[in-house]
C-alpha positions as a Markdown table, in Angstrom:
| # | Residue | x | y | z |
|---|---|---|---|---|
| 1 | Met | -71.4 | -43.3 | -26.3 |
| 2 | Arg | -70.4 | -40.1 | -28.0 |
| 3 | Pro | -73.4 | -38.3 | -29.6 |
| 4 | Leu | -73.2 | -37.8 | -33.4 |
| 5 | Phe | -74.5 | -34.7 | -35.2 |
| 6 | Val | -74.9 | -34.4 | -39.0 |
| 7 | Val | -74.7 | -30.9 | -40.3 |
| 8 | Gly | -74.5 | -29.1 | -43.7 |
| 9 | Cys | -76.2 | -26.5 | -45.9 |
| 10 | Pro | -79.9 | -27.2 | -46.5 |
| 11 | Arg | -80.4 | -29.6 | -49.5 |
| 12 | Ser | -76.8 | -30.8 | -49.3 |
| 13 | Gly | -77.7 | -34.5 | -48.5 |
| 14 | Thr | -78.0 | -34.5 | -44.8 |
| 15 | Thr | -81.2 | -36.5 | -44.9 |
| 16 | Leu | -79.6 | -39.2 | -47.1 |
| 17 | Leu | -76.7 | -39.5 | -44.6 |
| 18 | Gln | -79.1 | -39.6 | -41.7 |
| 19 | Leu | -80.9 | -42.6 | -43.3 |
| 20 | Met | -77.5 | -44.3 | -44.0 |
| 21 | Leu | -76.5 | -43.9 | -40.4 |
| 22 | His | -79.8 | -45.0 | -39.1 |
| 23 | Ala | -79.5 | -48.2 | -41.1 |
| 24 | His | -76.4 | -49.1 | -38.9 |
| 25 | Pro | -77.3 | -51.7 | -36.2 |
| 26 | Arg | -75.8 | -49.5 | -33.5 |
| 27 | Ile | -76.7 | -45.9 | -34.6 |
| 28 | Ala | -80.1 | -44.1 | -34.6 |
| 29 | Leu | -80.7 | -40.7 | -36.0 |
| 30 | Pro | -84.3 | -39.5 | -35.7 |
| 31 | Pro | -86.3 | -37.4 | -38.2 |
| 32 | Glu | -85.2 | -33.7 | -37.9 |
| 33 | Thr | -86.1 | -32.4 | -34.5 |
| 34 | Arg | -86.4 | -28.7 | -33.4 |
| 35 | Phe | -86.0 | -28.7 | -29.8 |
| 36 | Val | -82.3 | -28.7 | -29.1 |
| 37 | Leu | -81.5 | -25.1 | -30.2 |
| 38 | Pro | -84.8 | -23.6 | -29.0 |
| 39 | Ala | -84.1 | -25.2 | -25.5 |
| 40 | Tyr | -80.5 | -23.7 | -25.5 |
| 41 | Arg | -81.8 | -20.2 | -26.5 |
| 42 | Arg | -84.4 | -20.1 | -23.7 |
| 43 | Arg | -82.2 | -21.8 | -21.1 |
| 44 | Leu | -82.5 | -19.1 | -18.5 |
| 45 | Ala | -86.3 | -19.6 | -18.5 |
| 46 | Phe | -85.9 | -23.2 | -17.2 |
| 47 | Gly | -84.4 | -22.1 | -13.9 |
| 48 | Asp | -82.1 | -24.0 | -11.6 |
| 49 | Leu | -82.2 | -27.7 | -13.0 |
| 50 | Ala | -81.0 | -29.0 | -9.6 |
| 51 | Gln | -84.6 | -28.6 | -8.6 |
| 52 | Arg | -86.8 | -31.5 | -9.6 |
| 53 | Thr | -89.8 | -29.3 | -10.4 |
| 54 | His | -87.8 | -27.4 | -12.9 |
| 55 | Arg | -86.6 | -30.6 | -14.6 |
| 56 | Ala | -90.1 | -31.7 | -14.9 |
| 57 | Ala | -91.2 | -28.5 | -16.5 |
| 58 | Leu | -88.3 | -28.7 | -18.9 |
| 59 | Ala | -89.4 | -32.2 | -19.8 |
| 60 | Arg | -92.9 | -31.1 | -20.5 |
| 61 | Trp | -91.6 | -28.4 | -22.7 |
| 62 | Ile | -89.4 | -30.7 | -24.7 |
| 63 | Thr | -92.2 | -33.3 | -25.2 |
| 64 | Gly | -95.1 | -31.0 | -25.5 |
| 65 | Arg | -94.0 | -28.7 | -28.4 |
| 66 | Asp | -95.8 | -29.5 | -31.7 |
| 67 | Glu | -93.6 | -27.1 | -33.6 |
| 68 | Ser | -90.6 | -29.1 | -32.6 |
| 69 | Arg | -92.1 | -32.3 | -34.3 |
| 70 | Tyr | -91.3 | -34.3 | -31.2 |
| 71 | Phe | -94.4 | -36.2 | -31.7 |
| 72 | Glu | -92.9 | -37.7 | -35.0 |
| 73 | Leu | -90.4 | -39.6 | -32.8 |
| 74 | Gly | -93.2 | -42.0 | -31.6 |
| 75 | Leu | -91.8 | -42.1 | -28.0 |
| 76 | Asp | -93.7 | -42.8 | -24.8 |
| 77 | Glu | -94.0 | -39.3 | -23.6 |
| 78 | Glu | -94.5 | -40.1 | -19.9 |
| 79 | Arg | -91.5 | -42.4 | -19.8 |
| 80 | Val | -89.2 | -39.6 | -21.3 |
| 81 | Val | -90.6 | -37.0 | -18.9 |
| 82 | Arg | -90.0 | -39.4 | -16.0 |
| 83 | Gln | -86.4 | -40.0 | -17.1 |
| 84 | Ile | -85.6 | -36.4 | -17.5 |
| 85 | Thr | -87.2 | -35.5 | -14.2 |
| 86 | Glu | -85.3 | -38.2 | -12.4 |
| 87 | Gly | -82.0 | -37.6 | -14.4 |
| 88 | Pro | -79.0 | -35.4 | -14.0 |
| 89 | Pro | -79.5 | -31.7 | -13.5 |
| 90 | Thr | -78.1 | -30.4 | -16.8 |
| 91 | Leu | -79.7 | -29.1 | -20.0 |
| 92 | Gly | -77.6 | -31.3 | -22.2 |
| 93 | Ser | -78.5 | -34.5 | -20.2 |
| 94 | Ala | -82.2 | -33.7 | -20.5 |
| 95 | Leu | -82.0 | -33.3 | -24.3 |
| 96 | Gly | -79.7 | -36.3 | -24.6 |
| 97 | Ile | -82.2 | -38.4 | -22.7 |
| 98 | Ala | -84.9 | -37.5 | -25.3 |
| 99 | Leu | -82.7 | -38.4 | -28.2 |
| 100 | Arg | -81.3 | -41.4 | -26.5 |
| 101 | Ala | -84.9 | -42.7 | -26.0 |
| 102 | Tyr | -85.4 | -42.8 | -29.7 |
| 103 | Ala | -82.2 | -44.9 | -30.2 |
| 104 | Glu | -83.3 | -47.3 | -27.4 |
| 105 | Gln | -86.7 | -47.6 | -29.0 |
| 106 | His | -84.9 | -48.8 | -32.1 |
| 107 | Gly | -82.6 | -51.2 | -30.3 |
| 108 | Lys | -79.6 | -48.9 | -30.9 |
| 109 | Val | -76.9 | -47.8 | -28.5 |
| 110 | Arg | -75.5 | -44.8 | -30.4 |
| 111 | Trp | -77.6 | -41.7 | -30.6 |
| 112 | Gly | -77.5 | -38.3 | -32.3 |
| 113 | Asp | -79.4 | -35.8 | -34.3 |
| 114 | Lys | -79.4 | -34.3 | -37.8 |
| 115 | Arg | -80.2 | -30.7 | -38.6 |
| 116 | Pro | -78.5 | -28.5 | -41.2 |
| 117 | Ala | -78.8 | -25.5 | -39.0 |
| 118 | Tyr | -76.4 | -27.1 | -36.5 |
| 119 | Ala | -73.6 | -26.1 | -38.8 |
| 120 | Leu | -73.8 | -22.5 | -37.6 |
| 121 | His | -74.4 | -23.5 | -34.0 |
| 122 | Val | -71.5 | -25.8 | -33.2 |
| 123 | Pro | -70.5 | -23.9 | -30.1 |
| 124 | Glu | -73.9 | -24.3 | -28.6 |
| 125 | Ile | -73.9 | -28.0 | -29.4 |
| 126 | Leu | -70.5 | -28.5 | -27.8 |
| 127 | Arg | -71.7 | -26.7 | -24.6 |
| 128 | Leu | -74.6 | -29.1 | -24.4 |
| 129 | Phe | -72.6 | -32.2 | -25.5 |
| 130 | Pro | -68.8 | -31.6 | -25.1 |
| 131 | Asp | -67.9 | -35.1 | -26.5 |
| 132 | Ala | -70.0 | -34.6 | -29.7 |
| 133 | Gln | -68.6 | -35.7 | -33.1 |
| 134 | Phe | -69.8 | -34.0 | -36.3 |
| 135 | Val | -70.2 | -35.2 | -39.9 |
| 136 | His | -70.4 | -32.4 | -42.4 |
| 137 | Val | -72.1 | -33.1 | -45.7 |
| 138 | Val | -70.7 | -30.9 | -48.4 |
| 139 | Arg | -72.5 | -30.5 | -51.8 |
| 140 | Asp | -71.8 | -28.3 | -54.7 |
| 141 | Gly | -73.1 | -24.9 | -53.7 |
| 142 | Arg | -74.8 | -24.3 | -57.0 |
| 143 | Asp | -76.8 | -27.6 | -56.7 |
| 144 | Cys | -77.8 | -26.6 | -53.1 |
| 145 | Ala | -79.0 | -23.2 | -54.3 |
| 146 | Gly | -80.8 | -24.6 | -57.2 |
| 147 | Ser | -82.5 | -27.2 | -55.0 |
| 148 | Leu | -83.4 | -24.7 | -52.4 |
| 149 | Leu | -85.3 | -22.6 | -55.0 |
| 150 | Arg | -87.5 | -25.6 | -55.7 |
| 151 | Met | -88.5 | -26.1 | -52.1 |
| 152 | Pro | -92.0 | -25.1 | -50.9 |
| 153 | Trp | -90.6 | -23.9 | -47.7 |
| 154 | Trp | -87.8 | -21.7 | -49.1 |
| 155 | His | -89.0 | -18.1 | -49.7 |
| 156 | Ser | -85.8 | -16.1 | -49.5 |
| 157 | Gly | -84.7 | -16.1 | -53.1 |
| 158 | Phe | -81.5 | -17.0 | -55.0 |
| 159 | His | -79.0 | -14.6 | -53.5 |
| 160 | Glu | -80.0 | -15.8 | -50.0 |
| 161 | Ala | -79.6 | -19.5 | -51.0 |
| 162 | Val | -76.0 | -18.7 | -52.3 |
| 163 | Ala | -75.2 | -16.6 | -49.2 |
| 164 | Thr | -76.3 | -19.5 | -47.0 |
| 165 | Trp | -74.0 | -22.0 | -48.7 |
| 166 | Ala | -71.1 | -19.6 | -48.5 |
| 167 | Gln | -71.7 | -18.9 | -44.8 |
| 168 | Val | -72.0 | -22.6 | -43.9 |
| 169 | Met | -68.8 | -23.4 | -45.7 |
| 170 | Asp | -66.9 | -20.6 | -44.0 |
| 171 | Ala | -68.1 | -21.7 | -40.6 |
| 172 | Ala | -67.4 | -25.4 | -41.3 |
| 173 | Asp | -63.7 | -24.5 | -42.3 |
| 174 | Lys | -63.4 | -22.9 | -38.9 |
| 175 | Trp | -64.8 | -25.9 | -37.0 |
| 176 | Arg | -62.8 | -28.4 | -39.0 |
| 177 | Ala | -59.6 | -26.6 | -38.1 |
| 178 | Gly | -60.5 | -26.1 | -34.5 |
| 179 | Leu | -61.9 | -29.5 | -33.8 |
| 180 | Gly | -59.5 | -31.7 | -35.8 |
| 181 | Ser | -60.0 | -35.0 | -37.4 |
| 182 | Thr | -61.2 | -36.9 | -34.3 |
| 183 | Arg | -64.2 | -34.5 | -33.8 |
| 184 | Trp | -65.1 | -33.4 | -37.4 |
| 185 | His | -65.4 | -35.4 | -40.5 |
| 186 | Glu | -66.4 | -34.2 | -44.0 |
| 187 | Val | -67.9 | -36.1 | -46.9 |
| 188 | Arg | -69.0 | -34.9 | -50.3 |
| 189 | Phe | -72.5 | -35.7 | -51.3 |
| 190 | Glu | -71.3 | -36.5 | -54.9 |
| 191 | Asp | -68.8 | -39.0 | -53.6 |
| 192 | Leu | -71.2 | -40.5 | -51.2 |
| 193 | Val | -73.8 | -41.4 | -53.9 |
| 194 | Ala | -71.2 | -42.5 | -56.4 |
| 195 | Asp | -69.3 | -44.9 | -54.0 |
| 196 | Pro | -71.3 | -45.1 | -50.8 |
| 197 | Glu | -69.5 | -48.1 | -49.3 |
| 198 | Ala | -66.1 | -46.5 | -49.4 |
| 199 | His | -67.2 | -43.3 | -47.9 |
| 200 | Leu | -69.4 | -44.9 | -45.4 |
| 201 | Arg | -66.5 | -47.0 | -44.3 |
| 202 | Gly | -64.6 | -43.7 | -43.8 |
| 203 | Ile | -67.4 | -42.3 | -41.6 |
| 204 | Cys | -67.6 | -45.5 | -39.6 |
| 205 | Gly | -63.9 | -45.4 | -39.1 |
| 206 | Phe | -64.3 | -41.8 | -37.8 |
| 207 | Leu | -67.0 | -42.9 | -35.4 |
| 208 | Gly | -65.2 | -46.0 | -34.2 |
| 209 | Glu | -67.9 | -48.3 | -35.6 |
| 210 | Glu | -67.9 | -51.2 | -38.0 |
| 211 | Tyr | -69.4 | -50.7 | -41.4 |
| 212 | Ala | -72.6 | -52.4 | -42.1 |
| 213 | Pro | -73.7 | -53.2 | -45.7 |
| 214 | Ala | -77.2 | -52.1 | -45.0 |
| 215 | Met | -76.0 | -48.5 | -44.8 |
| 216 | Ser | -75.5 | -48.4 | -48.6 |
| 217 | Glu | -79.3 | -49.0 | -49.0 |
| 218 | Pro | -80.7 | -46.0 | -47.2 |
| 219 | Tyr | -84.1 | -46.2 | -49.1 |
| 220 | Arg | -85.0 | -49.2 | -47.0 |
| 221 | Met | -85.1 | -46.8 | -44.0 |
| 222 | Ala | -87.0 | -43.9 | -45.6 |
| 223 | Gly | -90.5 | -45.2 | -44.8 |
| 224 | Ala | -89.6 | -45.3 | -41.1 |
| 225 | Ala | -87.2 | -42.4 | -40.6 |
| 226 | Val | -88.5 | -39.7 | -43.1 |
| 227 | Pro | -92.1 | -38.3 | -42.4 |
| 228 | Ala | -94.5 | -38.7 | -45.3 |
| 229 | Arg | -95.2 | -34.9 | -45.1 |
| 230 | Lys | -91.7 | -34.1 | -46.4 |
| 231 | Thr | -92.4 | -34.7 | -50.0 |
| 232 | Trp | -89.3 | -32.9 | -51.0 |
| 233 | His | -87.4 | -36.0 | -49.7 |
| 234 | Ala | -88.8 | -38.2 | -52.3 |
| 235 | His | -85.4 | -39.0 | -53.6 |
| 236 | Thr | -84.5 | -40.9 | -50.4 |
| 237 | Arg | -87.2 | -43.5 | -51.1 |
| 238 | Gly | -85.4 | -44.7 | -54.3 |
| 239 | Glu | -82.0 | -46.1 | -55.3 |
| 240 | Leu | -79.0 | -43.8 | -55.0 |
| 241 | Asp | -79.0 | -41.4 | -58.0 |
| 242 | Val | -75.7 | -40.1 | -59.2 |
| 243 | Thr | -77.5 | -37.9 | -61.8 |
| 244 | Arg | -78.5 | -35.4 | -58.9 |
| 245 | Ala | -74.9 | -34.2 | -59.0 |
| 246 | Gly | -74.4 | -31.2 | -61.3 |
| 247 | Thr | -78.1 | -30.4 | -61.8 |
| 248 | Trp | -77.2 | -26.7 | -61.5 |
| 249 | Gln | -76.2 | -26.8 | -65.1 |
| 250 | Thr | -79.8 | -27.0 | -66.1 |
| 251 | Arg | -81.6 | -25.5 | -63.1 |
| 252 | Leu | -79.7 | -22.3 | -62.9 |
| 253 | Thr | -79.9 | -19.4 | -65.4 |
| 254 | Pro | -76.7 | -18.1 | -67.1 |
| 255 | Asp | -76.9 | -15.0 | -64.9 |
| 256 | Gln | -77.1 | -17.1 | -61.8 |
| 257 | Ile | -74.2 | -19.3 | -62.8 |
| 258 | Arg | -72.1 | -16.1 | -63.4 |
| 259 | Leu | -72.9 | -14.9 | -59.9 |
| 260 | Cys | -71.9 | -18.2 | -58.4 |
| 261 | Asp | -68.6 | -18.2 | -60.2 |
| 262 | Ala | -67.8 | -14.7 | -58.9 |
| 263 | Val | -68.8 | -15.2 | -55.3 |
| 264 | Leu | -68.3 | -18.9 | -54.6 |
| 265 | Gly | -65.4 | -19.6 | -57.0 |
| 266 | Asp | -62.7 | -20.0 | -54.4 |
| 267 | Arg | -64.9 | -22.1 | -52.1 |
| 268 | Leu | -66.0 | -24.3 | -54.9 |
| 269 | Thr | -62.4 | -24.9 | -56.0 |
| 270 | Ala | -61.3 | -25.7 | -52.5 |
| 271 | His | -63.8 | -28.5 | -52.2 |
| 272 | Gly | -63.1 | -30.0 | -55.6 |
| 273 | Tyr | -65.8 | -28.3 | -57.7 |
| 274 | Ser | -65.0 | -26.6 | -60.9 |
| 275 | Pro | -66.3 | -23.1 | -61.6 |
| 276 | Ala | -68.1 | -22.7 | -64.9 |
| 277 | Gly | -65.5 | -20.2 | -66.2 |
| 278 | Ser | -68.1 | -17.7 | -67.0 |
| 279 | Val | -67.8 | -14.0 | -67.5 |
| 280 | Arg | -68.2 | -11.5 | -64.6 |
| 281 | Pro | -71.8 | -11.0 | -63.6 |
| 282 | Asp | -73.9 | -7.8 | -63.8 |
| 283 | Pro | -72.4 | -5.4 | -61.1 |
| 284 | Ala | -75.9 | -4.8 | -59.7 |
| 285 | Glu | -76.2 | -8.5 | -59.0 |
| 286 | Leu | -72.9 | -8.5 | -57.1 |
| 287 | Val | -74.0 | -5.5 | -55.0 |
| 288 | Arg | -77.3 | -7.2 | -54.2 |
| 289 | Tyr | -75.5 | -10.4 | -53.2 |
| 290 | Arg | -73.0 | -8.6 | -51.0 |
| 291 | Lys | -75.9 | -6.8 | -49.2 |
| 292 | Val | -77.7 | -10.1 | -48.5 |
| 293 | Ala | -74.5 | -11.8 | -47.4 |
| 294 | Gly | -73.6 | -8.9 | -45.3 |
| 295 | Leu | -76.9 | -9.0 | -43.4 |
| 296 | Arg | -76.5 | -12.7 | -42.8 |
| 297 | Arg | -73.1 | -12.1 | -41.3 |
| 298 | Ala | -74.4 | -9.3 | -39.2 |
| 299 | Ala | -77.3 | -11.4 | -37.9 |
| 300 | Tyr | -74.9 | -14.2 | -37.0 |
| 301 | Ala | -72.5 | -11.8 | -35.2 |
| 302 | Lys | -75.5 | -10.4 | -33.3 |
| 303 | Arg | -76.5 | -14.0 | -32.2 |
| 304 | Arg | -73.0 | -14.6 | -30.9 |
| 305 | Ile | -73.1 | -11.3 | -28.9 |
| 306 | Val | -76.5 | -12.2 | -27.4 |
| 307 | Asp | -75.3 | -15.6 | -26.4 |
| 308 | Arg | -72.2 | -14.1 | -24.7 |
| 309 | Val | -74.5 | -11.8 | -22.8 |
| 310 | Val | -76.8 | -14.5 | -21.7 |
| 311 | Arg | -73.9 | -16.6 | -20.5 |
| 312 | Met | -73.0 | -13.9 | -18.1 |
| 313 | Arg | -76.4 | -14.2 | -16.6 |
| 314 | Glu | -76.4 | -18.0 | -16.3 |
| 315 | His | -74.7 | -18.3 | -12.9 |
| 316 | Asn | -75.6 | -21.7 | -11.5 |
| 317 | Glu | -79.2 | -21.6 | -12.8 |
| 318 | Val | -78.6 | -23.6 | -15.9 |
| 319 | Gly | -76.6 | -26.8 | -15.9 |
| 320 | Phe | -74.6 | -28.0 | -18.9 |
| 321 | Arg | -73.5 | -31.6 | -19.5 |
| 322 | Ala | -70.1 | -32.2 | -18.0 |
| 323 | Ala | -67.4 | -33.4 | -20.4 |
């Protein structure tokens, strides 16, 4: 079965889609995990996975990291460790075993993962899982920014929130063009909550699965698939709410709306959102935004360079899942 990855800007509706997909009788998507990308970044440290002892150490690393929230999956740790240790000698297979175990625990045959950050790490995901399919949730960038500012874990400010959405959208445009319609599917959050069945049928068609009516009632899964500590996902525990679309009009200040018009206008229009038509923002605000966005682009470029350098050092020590 091809693995499925749900991606998007933070606060774009990826958790809602996770629940919808998890409600499918054949698909399981766990609460957000944080061991896939860290495992990829430290791949050289695991050594040659052809050696059983190295696979055992990798298995312990995956299952023993509290910061990865692995424990929230509720899996039999020793069983997963044993399966990874006795499994294929590739990093992607080891990570896939952990995610597949979650699906099996729920009686499902299709597995995957959801994390907004994957939108900026598609090449890494494809190295680990060459046959992966991606569903990108798009939400009005102004709503994403306004929502991020209300999150207890967001400490980077408004300009960073806007730059984050812009960067994700630019990356997604690249992946969509490169991967094609059999590997990459997009759905707008606003459309998903307004007409869930129609758009979930589209996603199921992309995945090669039959639509299941339970998918349109994601709140029934929230208690089992959304950790209680994530109070910012309270909306997932109720009926679909179309009023969550367009909240930027009351959450953002006029100055913030002007900045969004100036720096996001073309991207908003390309995805069916109408700019507010406001006047140009304060030039100082534009300078501040461009500095933040430039730093994000530079950091991303540095990560890509570091990854290429590490690839040159891989040799045969790190195995990747074969296509």
